[in-house]
C-alpha positions as CSV (number, residue, x, y, z in Angstrom):
1,M,80.2,-125.6,38.0
2,F,77.6,-128.0,39.4
3,L,79.9,-129.1,42.2
4,D,80.5,-125.5,43.2
5,Q,76.7,-124.8,43.3
6,L,76.2,-128.0,45.3
7,A,78.9,-127.0,47.8
8,L,77.3,-123.5,48.1
9,V,73.8,-124.9,48.7
10,S,75.0,-127.5,51.3
11,G,77.1,-124.9,53.0
12,V,74.2,-122.5,53.3
13,I,71.9,-125.3,54.7
14,L,74.5,-126.2,57.4
15,K,75.1,-122.6,58.3
16,V,71.4,-122.2,59.0
17,F,71.7,-125.0,61.6
18,S,74.8,-123.4,63.0
19,L,73.0,-120.0,63.2
20,Y,70.5,-121.7,65.6
21,F,73.2,-122.5,68.1
22,L,74.7,-119.0,67.6
23,V,71.4,-117.3,68.4
24,M,71.1,-119.4,71.5
25,C,74.5,-118.2,72.7
26,L,73.5,-114.5,72.3
27,F,71.1,-114.8,75.3
28,F,74.1,-115.4,77.7
29,R,74.6,-113.0,80.5
30,K,77.3,-113.4,83.1
31,K,75.1,-112.9,86.1
32,S,72.4,-115.4,86.8
33,A,69.0,-114.4,88.2
34,P,69.2,-114.3,92.1
35,R,67.5,-117.3,93.7
36,T,65.1,-117.4,96.6
37,H,66.5,-119.0,99.7
38,Y,64.4,-121.6,101.6
39,E,64.9,-123.2,105.0
40,P,66.7,-126.6,104.7
41,K,63.9,-129.2,104.4
42,L,64.5,-131.7,101.7
43,K,66.4,-135.0,102.3
44,F,68.9,-135.9,99.6
45,A,70.2,-139.3,98.7
46,C,73.5,-138.8,96.9
47,L,74.4,-141.7,94.5
48,V,77.9,-142.4,93.2
49,A,78.6,-145.3,90.8
50,A,82.3,-146.2,91.2
51,R,84.7,-148.6,89.5
52,N,88.3,-148.8,90.9
53,E,88.1,-145.3,92.4
54,E,89.8,-145.9,95.7
55,A,92.2,-143.0,95.1
56,V,89.5,-140.3,94.9
57,I,86.2,-141.6,96.3
58,G,86.9,-140.5,99.8
59,N,87.3,-136.8,99.0
60,L,83.9,-136.8,97.2
61,V,82.2,-138.5,100.1
62,R,83.7,-136.1,102.6
63,S,82.8,-133.0,100.5
64,L,79.1,-134.3,100.5
65,K,79.3,-134.9,104.2
66,D,80.8,-131.4,104.9
67,Q,77.9,-129.4,103.4
68,N,76.4,-126.2,104.8
69,Y,73.3,-128.3,105.1
70,P,71.9,-130.4,108.0
71,S,73.7,-133.7,108.1
72,D,70.5,-135.6,109.0
73,L,69.1,-134.6,105.6
74,I,72.1,-136.1,103.6
75,E,72.7,-139.7,102.8
76,V,75.6,-140.8,100.6
77,Y,75.5,-144.1,98.8
78,V,78.5,-145.5,96.8
79,I,77.7,-148.2,94.3
80,P,81.0,-150.1,93.6
81,N,81.0,-152.3,90.5
82,N,83.6,-154.3,88.7
83,C,86.2,-153.2,91.2
84,T,89.6,-154.8,91.8
85,D,90.7,-152.3,94.4
86,N,89.3,-151.2,97.8
87,T,86.8,-148.6,96.5
88,A,84.1,-149.8,98.9
89,G,86.5,-149.7,101.9
90,A,87.7,-146.1,101.1
91,A,84.1,-144.9,100.6
92,K,82.9,-146.5,103.8
93,A,85.8,-145.1,105.8
94,A,84.8,-141.6,104.5
95,G,81.2,-142.1,105.8
96,A,79.3,-143.5,102.8
97,E,76.9,-146.4,102.8
98,I,77.6,-149.1,100.3
99,I,75.1,-150.6,97.9
100,E,76.4,-153.9,96.7
101,I,75.4,-155.1,93.3
102,R,75.1,-158.8,92.7
103,Q,74.5,-158.7,88.9
104,L,76.2,-157.8,85.7
105,V,77.0,-154.0,85.4
106,R,77.9,-152.9,81.9
107,S,77.6,-149.1,82.4
108,K,76.9,-146.4,84.9
109,G,73.2,-146.5,83.9
110,D,73.0,-150.2,85.1
111,A,74.5,-149.2,88.5
112,L,72.0,-146.3,88.9
113,H,69.1,-148.5,87.8
114,Y,69.9,-151.0,90.6
115,A,70.5,-148.3,93.3
116,I,67.5,-146.2,92.5
117,R,65.2,-149.3,92.4
118,S,66.5,-150.1,95.9
119,L,65.8,-146.7,97.3
120,M,63.1,-144.9,95.4
121,H,60.2,-146.2,97.4
122,R,61.5,-144.7,100.7
123,E,59.2,-141.9,101.4
124,D,61.7,-140.1,103.6
125,I,63.9,-139.4,100.6
126,D,62.8,-136.3,98.6
127,C,65.5,-136.1,95.9
128,F,68.3,-138.1,94.4
129,M,71.6,-136.5,93.4
130,I,74.0,-138.2,91.0
131,F,77.7,-137.7,91.0
132,D,80.9,-139.2,89.5
133,S,83.4,-140.6,91.9
134,D,86.2,-138.2,90.9
135,N,84.1,-135.2,91.8
136,I,84.1,-132.9,94.8
137,V,81.3,-130.4,95.4
138,D,81.0,-126.8,96.7
139,R,80.0,-126.6,100.3
140,N,76.8,-124.8,99.4
141,Y,75.8,-127.3,96.8
142,L,72.9,-129.0,98.5
143,S,71.6,-125.7,99.9
144,A,71.4,-124.4,96.4
145,M,69.6,-127.6,95.3
146,N,67.2,-127.4,98.2
147,D,66.3,-123.8,97.0
148,A,65.8,-125.0,93.4
149,F,63.6,-127.9,94.3
150,M,61.6,-125.9,96.9
151,A,61.0,-123.4,94.2
152,G,59.3,-126.1,92.1
153,A,62.1,-127.8,90.1
154,Q,61.6,-131.4,89.2
155,V,65.0,-132.1,87.7
156,T,68.1,-130.0,88.2
157,K,71.6,-129.5,86.7
158,S,74.5,-127.9,88.5
159,R,77.4,-125.9,87.1
160,I,80.5,-128.0,86.4
161,E,84.2,-126.9,86.5
162,S,87.5,-128.7,86.0
163,K,89.1,-130.0,89.2
164,N,92.6,-129.9,87.5
165,P,92.7,-127.3,84.8
166,Y,96.4,-126.6,85.2
167,D,97.6,-130.2,84.9
168,S,98.1,-130.0,81.2
169,W,96.9,-128.1,78.1
170,V,94.3,-130.9,77.6
171,S,92.8,-130.7,81.1
172,G,92.7,-126.9,80.7
173,C,90.8,-127.2,77.4
174,Y,88.2,-129.3,79.2
175,G,87.8,-126.5,81.6
176,L,87.2,-124.1,78.7
177,Y,84.8,-126.6,77.1
178,Y,82.8,-126.9,80.3
179,N,82.4,-123.2,80.4
180,I,80.9,-123.3,76.9
181,F,78.2,-125.4,78.3
182,N,77.9,-123.5,81.6
183,N,77.5,-120.1,79.9
184,F,76.5,-120.5,76.3
185,F,74.4,-123.6,76.5
186,N,72.9,-123.8,79.9
187,E,72.7,-120.2,81.1
188,S,71.4,-119.1,77.7
189,R,68.7,-121.8,77.6
190,S,67.7,-121.1,81.2
191,R,67.0,-117.5,80.2
192,L,64.8,-118.7,77.3
193,G,62.8,-121.0,79.5
194,L,64.5,-124.1,78.0
195,S,66.2,-127.0,79.7
196,P,70.0,-127.1,80.1
197,K,72.0,-129.9,78.6
198,L,72.7,-132.6,81.1
199,I,76.3,-133.7,81.6
200,G,76.4,-137.0,83.6
201,T,77.3,-135.5,87.0
202,G,75.6,-132.9,89.2
203,L,72.2,-134.1,88.3
204,G,69.2,-133.9,90.7
205,I,65.8,-135.6,90.4
206,R,62.7,-135.5,92.5
207,R,61.7,-138.9,93.8
208,E,58.2,-138.5,92.4
209,V,59.7,-138.1,88.9
210,L,61.6,-141.4,89.2
211,L,58.4,-143.1,90.5
212,S,56.5,-141.9,87.5
213,M,59.2,-143.2,85.2
214,G,59.4,-146.5,87.0
215,G,63.0,-145.9,88.1
216,W,66.1,-145.2,86.1
217,N,65.9,-147.1,82.9
218,T,68.5,-145.8,80.4
219,I,70.0,-148.3,78.0
220,T,72.8,-146.4,76.2
221,I,76.3,-145.5,77.4
222,A,75.2,-141.8,77.3
223,E,72.8,-142.2,80.2
224,D,72.8,-138.5,80.9
225,T,71.7,-137.5,77.4
226,E,69.2,-140.3,77.2
227,F,67.6,-139.1,80.5
228,N,67.7,-135.5,79.2
229,A,65.7,-136.5,76.1
230,D,63.2,-138.5,78.2
231,C,62.6,-135.5,80.5
232,V,62.0,-133.2,77.4
233,L,59.6,-135.8,75.9
234,A,57.8,-135.9,79.2
235,G,57.4,-132.1,79.3
236,C,59.5,-132.1,82.4
237,K,61.6,-128.9,82.4
238,I,65.1,-129.2,83.9
239,A,66.2,-126.3,86.1
240,W,69.7,-124.8,85.8
241,V,71.3,-124.2,89.2
242,P,74.6,-122.3,88.6
243,D,75.1,-121.7,92.4
244,A,75.6,-125.4,92.9
245,I,79.1,-126.3,91.6
246,T,80.6,-129.7,90.9
247,Y,84.4,-130.0,90.3
248,D,85.3,-132.8,87.9
249,E,88.6,-134.4,87.2
250,T,89.4,-134.1,83.5
251,P,91.9,-136.1,81.4
252,D,95.4,-134.6,81.1
253,N,96.4,-136.8,78.1
254,F,95.3,-136.1,74.6
255,K,95.0,-139.8,73.6
256,V,92.8,-140.5,76.6
257,S,90.8,-137.4,75.8
258,L,90.1,-138.7,72.3
259,K,89.0,-142.0,73.6
260,Q,86.6,-140.4,76.1
261,R,85.1,-137.9,73.8
262,R,84.6,-140.5,71.0
263,R,82.6,-142.5,73.6
264,W,80.6,-139.4,74.5
265,I,79.8,-138.7,70.8
266,G,78.9,-142.4,70.1
267,G,76.6,-142.3,73.1
268,I,74.8,-139.2,71.8
269,M,74.4,-140.7,68.4
270,A,73.0,-143.9,70.0
271,V,70.4,-141.7,71.9
272,A,69.7,-139.8,68.6
273,K,68.7,-143.1,67.0
274,E,66.4,-144.0,69.9
275,R,64.8,-140.6,70.5
276,V,65.0,-138.1,67.6
277,S,61.9,-139.7,65.9
278,D,60.0,-139.4,69.2
279,L,61.0,-135.8,69.6
280,F,59.8,-134.8,66.1
281,Y,56.6,-136.9,66.5
282,E,55.8,-135.0,69.7
283,L,56.8,-131.7,68.0
284,K,54.4,-132.4,65.1
285,G,51.7,-133.0,67.7
286,E,52.3,-129.6,69.2
287,F,52.0,-127.9,65.8
288,S,48.8,-129.8,64.9
289,G,46.9,-126.8,66.5
290,S,47.8,-123.1,66.8
291,L,50.5,-122.5,69.3
292,P,49.8,-120.0,72.1
293,L,52.1,-117.2,72.9
294,P,54.7,-117.6,75.6
295,G,53.2,-117.4,79.1
296,S,49.9,-118.9,78.1
297,E,48.1,-121.1,80.6
298,D,47.6,-123.7,77.9
299,F,49.5,-126.8,78.9
300,S,50.9,-129.5,76.7
301,R,50.2,-133.2,76.8
302,S,52.3,-135.3,79.2
303,G,55.1,-137.3,77.7
304,S,53.3,-140.1,75.9
305,A,56.6,-141.5,74.5
306,I,57.7,-142.8,78.0
307,G,54.5,-142.7,80.0
308,L,55.6,-140.0,82.6
309,T,52.9,-137.7,84.0
310,V,54.3,-134.5,85.5
311,P,53.1,-130.9,85.6
312,G,53.2,-129.6,82.0
313,V,54.8,-126.6,80.5
314,G,53.3,-124.1,78.1
315,R,52.8,-125.5,74.6
316,F,55.1,-122.9,73.0
317,T,57.9,-123.7,75.4
318,R,57.4,-127.4,75.0
319,A,57.6,-127.1,71.3
320,M,60.9,-125.2,71.7
321,Q,62.2,-127.8,74.1
322,L,61.5,-130.6,71.8
323,F,63.1,-128.9,68.8
324,D,66.1,-127.8,70.9
325,M,66.7,-131.4,72.2
326,A,66.5,-132.8,68.7
327,M,69.1,-130.2,67.5
328,I,71.4,-131.2,70.3
329,L,71.1,-134.9,69.4
330,I,71.8,-134.4,65.7
331,M,74.7,-131.9,66.3
332,P,77.4,-134.7,65.9
333,Y,75.9,-135.6,62.5
334,L,75.9,-132.0,61.5
335,Q,79.6,-131.8,62.3
336,V,80.2,-134.8,60.0
337,L,78.1,-133.3,57.2
338,S,80.0,-130.0,57.5
339,L,82.9,-131.8,55.7
340,I,80.7,-132.2,52.6
341,P,81.1,-128.6,51.2
342,T,84.9,-128.8,51.7
343,A,85.1,-132.1,49.9
344,L,83.0,-130.8,47.0
345,I,85.2,-127.7,46.7
346,M,88.3,-129.8,46.6
347,I,86.9,-132.2,44.0
348,S,85.7,-129.2,41.9
349,G,89.2,-127.7,42.2
350,A,90.8,-130.9,41.0
351,V,88.4,-131.1,38.0
352,N,89.0,-127.5,37.1
353,N,92.7,-127.5,37.7
354,S,92.3,-124.9,40.5
355,L,93.1,-127.1,43.5
356,G,96.1,-125.1,44.5
357,M,94.0,-121.9,44.7
358,E,91.3,-123.7,46.7
359,L,93.9,-125.1,49.1
360,L,95.3,-121.6,49.6
361,I,91.9,-120.2,50.3
362,M,91.2,-123.0,52.8
363,A,94.6,-122.4,54.5
364,G,93.7,-118.7,54.9
365,G,90.3,-119.7,56.4
366,L,92.1,-122.0,58.8
367,V,94.4,-119.2,60.0
368,V,91.4,-116.9,60.6
369,S,89.5,-119.7,62.4
370,Y,92.5,-120.4,64.6
371,V,92.8,-116.8,65.7
372,G,89.0,-116.7,66.3
373,V,89.0,-119.8,68.4
374,V,92.0,-118.6,70.4
375,A,90.1,-115.3,71.1
376,F,87.1,-117.3,72.1
377,G,89.2,-119.5,74.4
378,F,90.5,-116.3,76.1
379,I,86.9,-115.1,76.6
380,L,85.9,-118.5,78.1
381,S,88.9,-118.3,80.5
382,M,87.8,-114.8,81.6
383,L,84.3,-116.1,82.3
384,S,85.6,-119.0,84.3
385,P,87.1,-119.1,87.8
386,Y,90.5,-120.2,86.4
387,R,93.5,-117.9,86.4
388,T,94.0,-116.9,82.8
389,K,97.8,-116.7,82.9
390,Q,98.0,-120.4,83.9
391,M,95.6,-121.3,81.1
392,T,97.7,-119.7,78.3
393,K,98.8,-122.9,76.7
394,S,95.3,-124.3,76.8
395,I,94.0,-121.1,75.2
396,L,96.6,-121.3,72.4
397,L,95.9,-125.0,71.8
398,F,92.1,-124.8,72.2
399,P,91.7,-124.8,68.4
400,I,93.3,-128.2,68.2
401,F,90.9,-129.5,70.9
402,T,87.9,-127.9,69.2
403,L,88.9,-129.2,65.7
404,S,89.4,-132.7,67.0
405,W,85.7,-133.1,67.6
406,M,85.0,-133.3,63.9
407,P,87.1,-136.5,63.1
408,L,85.8,-137.9,66.4
409,C,82.2,-137.4,65.2
410,F,83.1,-139.1,61.9
411,A,84.8,-142.0,63.7
412,A,81.9,-142.5,66.0
413,M,79.4,-142.5,63.1
414,I,81.4,-145.1,61.2
415,V,82.7,-147.5,63.9
416,G,80.7,-146.4,66.9
417,G,81.7,-144.9,70.2
418,G,83.1,-148.1,71.7
419,S,82.2,-149.7,75.0
420,W,82.6,-148.0,78.4
421,E,86.2,-148.1,79.7
422,Q,87.5,-146.8,82.9
423,I,89.5,-143.6,82.9
424,K,91.9,-143.7,85.8
425,H,91.4,-140.9,88.3
426,K,94.2,-139.7,90.6
427,R,93.6,-136.1,91.6
428,A,92.4,-136.5,95.2
429,V,92.2,-132.9,96.1
430,T,90.0,-130.9,98.5
431,L,88.2,-127.7,97.9
432,G,90.9,-125.7,99.7
433,E,93.6,-127.2,97.5
434,L,91.9,-126.2,94.2
435,G,93.0,-122.6,94.7
436,Y,90.2,-121.1,92.6
437,A,87.1,-122.7,94.3
438,R,84.4,-120.4,95.6
439,A,84.9,-119.5,99.2
440,A,82.7,-121.4,101.6
């Protein structure tokens, strides 16, 4: 009886946390607010850290050079590191400038630290854009970013789509997963005045922000999430720019996918250990006085945790941003804890000789969950640019992809996310070859 009650209580507590993310999703709308267009003015330095990416780096560089934006306002820098192929030569042939690193590079964050330190004092550069070498970008990408920064954005995040959703059911599931973040994480948060969640590519930063931070100084393998948390701590709102689209090559092999996603989760957990206490400390400070209503002119303190001084946001919004970022960081731990009620029910069933019935109920729940996730996958496909018919296998197997996050969270918590390892990229396609990319 005690175990049953404990399972009920723990299940209710975890459902409260789940309800928070569900409520966030309810603010999604398919159409984003129209943006104001500005004349091209800002100069962009596009940074690409690359390790053995000879096969794909050229197409990214060419897509950045072929923007509907003045070419004299675009500089593309490739940062080869730990390469055994001709990444630098392929990038240079496509029109990129090469930043050579003569020191140990253990992660993407190390490469960005070196490159930004080399460039951030150049007054002619207005903004830095960060991409992965396997990306290609929409032709209107920098135009949309110019609009966002001219409208006042300090840090920006673009929409991300899969470059190869039809290669396998796994790559298709990544496409569906990206659209969870596009629509139900980032679009929803944007409408609530919160920051989107950064995914390590398609990230833009005003030079002044990096100067205030003293450069790029992340230390974990999840440099995107770490920078995300630092921006929130600083009171620096990240702007969601869905009209700027990055196409990312996704793994087509389930084993490779498991390795990559475990590293992602391990990185987020590492950031949680570094930043959650700071987030709650700052949140406590915001609640030390009465919070104003949304829209108030009362501004919060600048981010004392990292020493960045930027224009503030309203205290109510800042408190929400701090709480939301903390929730994102502890989400992998919540997924692990969600196993507790199930374990308690099974133990109780074994003690009370009712394990068979408990297993039968759980099997029924799994069937219902499977149908629900398949239906959700279909909705995600309809909201994406992909052709739904070609995504059928991915939709039907999306529950497996989704369920696999839970053991990955458990593994990352017990043994860590592992060190950074290269995932070989091979899909050197152009925008025209994608078949579903937005028309230029």
